[in-house]
LOVEX-856131 format. One record per residue (C-alpha): x, y, z; residue in one letter. Coordinates in steps of 0.02 Angstrom, whole numbers, plus 50000, padded with zeros to 5 digits. Layout:
XYZA
...
end
This chain:
500005000050000M
501435011650045R
502245008249875E
500635012849784N
500495028949885S
502295033249842K
501935029749659F
500405041149649Y
501265055149747T
502745054949629S
501605054649478F
500635069749544F
502225079849576L
502895076049402L
501245081349325F
501235098049418I
503035101849371I
502945097849187F
501195103949150S
501595121549210S
501725133849066P
503505138149015V
503905156649012S
505095164148885I
506105179148943A
505625195148851E
506095213348855D
504265218748852G
504275223348668A
503415215248519N
504625208248391N
504335202048215W
505555193248100Y
505585185847925V
506915179647805E
506725177247617G
507015185947452G
506225175847312N
504555185147309S
504015194847155V
503595213147185L
501935218647108M
501665237447110E
499865242447075Q
499475260247021Y
497695263547079T
496535277647131A
494975280547234T
494175289347085W
494505274746967C
492925264846924D
493935250946841V
494975249347000C
493365246747098A
493065230846996K
494795224247040I
494935228947224D
493625216447287P
494685201547231W
496475207747220I
496815205547407G
496295187247406N
497265184647246F
498885190347329V
498545180847490E
498225164647395D
499945165647313R
500815166447482G
502625171847482S
502725171147292R
501955188447273L
502075205147364I
500835219047323R
501185237547345V
499725249347312A
500245266247240L
498825278847243H
498645293747127D
499635308147208P
498515321847140I
496665317547159N
496725303647287D
496725306047479P
497875290747494L
499135296647365G
500785305547401D
502535308547335S
502975290147355I
501895286147203T
502725299647099S
504465293247145E
504085275047107R
503225278846943L
504575290746885S
505515276046807N
504005269846710F
503685278946544P
501935286446549E
501705277546713G
500295288846771Q
499325288746608A
498095275346662L
497435267246820A
497435253146856P
499185248046802S
500275233846867F
502155231646863W
503005215246908F
504785217046970D
504775234746895S
504395228346720S
503135217446627N
501795230946635E
499925226946623I
498595240446609K
496715241546619G
495385229346678L
496385213646717V
495825196346767A
496715184546889P
497375174346743V
498245189846674D
499145192846837L
499595174446854D
500425174746684R
501425190146732A
501925182146898L
502535166346814L
503495176346684F
504345186746819S
504795171346921E
505605163546770G
506465179646721N
507255182746893R
509115179246878E
509505179747063T
508665180647233D
509535191547361T
509325184447536L
508495197747645I
507945197647827S
506805209947917I
506775212648105L
505475224748176V
505355229948358T
503965240348437E
504785253648545E
504045261348702I
504175278148613T
502675273248505N
503765269448356S
504425254748256L
506265250948240K
506755241848081L
508375232348050S
508505224947875I
509935213947817N
510405211747635F
511555196647621Y
512595197247461F
514325199947391T
513875201947206D
512665213347113N
513175228547215I
513535241047076S
512055252347033N
510955244047164S
509815251047298Q
508905245447453A
507055250047444S
506015249147602I
504115250847602F
502945252547750L
501175247847698L
499545249447793A
497705245547768D
496725261847766K
494875266347769T
494275282847697I
492635292047721D
491245288047598K
491245306047541S
493025303647476L
492715286647396A
492225292247222T
492205274447156N
491285267647309G
492765258347387I
493145264247563T
494385251047625K
496075249847538H
497455237347575E
499355238447560D
499375257447543V
501115265147546T
501365275547705R
503265275547710G
504625272947582Y
506515274647579A
507715271347436N
509545270147487I
511005268647367E
512195254147397I
513985259147361L
515225246147303E
516675255447383N
515775256947551H
517025251847686S
516545238247808I
515765244647970H
515665262447902T
513965270447934V
513135281047799L
511605291947828F
511125297347650D
509605291447554S
509025294347375N
507235296647434F
506345295947601N
504555298347655S
503925293447826G
505515286147901F
506815293648018S
508565289348084N
509055280447924I
510785272547916S
511685260047806L
513105249247870V
514165237247768R
514595220647849T
515685206047797S
514205197347713D
513115211747652G
512285227547713Y
511145232547857I
509845246347841V
509195253648004N
507715265548012L
506245270648120E
504415274248091Y
503335284348211S
501615277348244L
500265290748244V
498555283948202D
499215267548133D
498585250548191V
500055238648204I
499025223748148E
498695232747982D
500535236447946I
501755226647838S
503565229847792I
504275226247619V
506145225847583A
506775225247404V
508515224247326H
508475233347159E
509685239647029Y
509475253546903T
510205253946728V
509775268046607D
508475274446732E
507545257846730E
507355247646889R
507475228846904S
507195217747056T
508555206547129L
507585200847283G
506055205047388A
505275199647552V
503775205247655S
503355204747840L
501595207047908S
501505213948086L
499795205948105G
500715189848150H
501595192048318T
503185182048334S
503555186348516S
502665174148633V
502515176148820A
502055158448864R
502255142448765I
502135124148814S
503635117948717I
503915103948841F
502245095148814I
503045080948713P
504365079348848L
502985079048979L
502175063748903F
503845054848885I
504285057949067V
502555052949130I
502545036749032I
504325032549088S
503875036349269S
502325025549259L
503345010849199I
504745013849326L
503655015849480F
502455002249429K
503884990149416D
504494995449588Q
502794993049665S
502634975149602L
end
């Protein structure tokens, strides 16, 4: 009887110890991380006054989501007659001849342009063409930390030793935005992947290792921008102040591009959605171990009690 009591007491103590949630040490901040580079960048020129765009917007979000990491969408709104447009659109479209002549327009990896009322099959063809046409995929990682100063700190690594000449690091901050019905000329009030921040930073081939540079070709929305060369690539650091932004609606896009004769091409792209929190306060990673220990203990103590 005493052996049975000893057995059940030990079993109970083991259960209490191993079934307790495991805590992971944190610094109190939310952190997000992704690594990739083989995504195709699709830039969509659109407008809230565009009736044709209103026929595309209801399905374009699901189209992009269904293609997973293969496709990244950036929505560029008309900078003149659209409440969601700004200078970012003008800068990105400056390399596309007659880029603002018609909305909607789509560019895949800064080329392979499609205009007008498109169907999913049209975009799929362009995606497949761009995937086959990509000569290289720069490995890129994005780390985002929410600061107590109500801002986001971004650290983006570009891992490469080749394709440095004439190349740039392009960083987008996208957000889902809702506008008032009085401003929605085409009837669409909710818009996804709208550009709210953009920085384009030149990557210099003669940039010395560990030297910090603070210049950018273009910047809208970001602050404290710096570029550091490392032994295996470059690191871009920047910050974004949160005003009326909802973190769950924000995503970060990092692109490695090069420009020849004022035409951009894409060498690598990756996207990180902040709607998926990667920092976890409690996680039961020892559940499999718990079952192994319990079963082993059952066998051990049962044998001893016989």
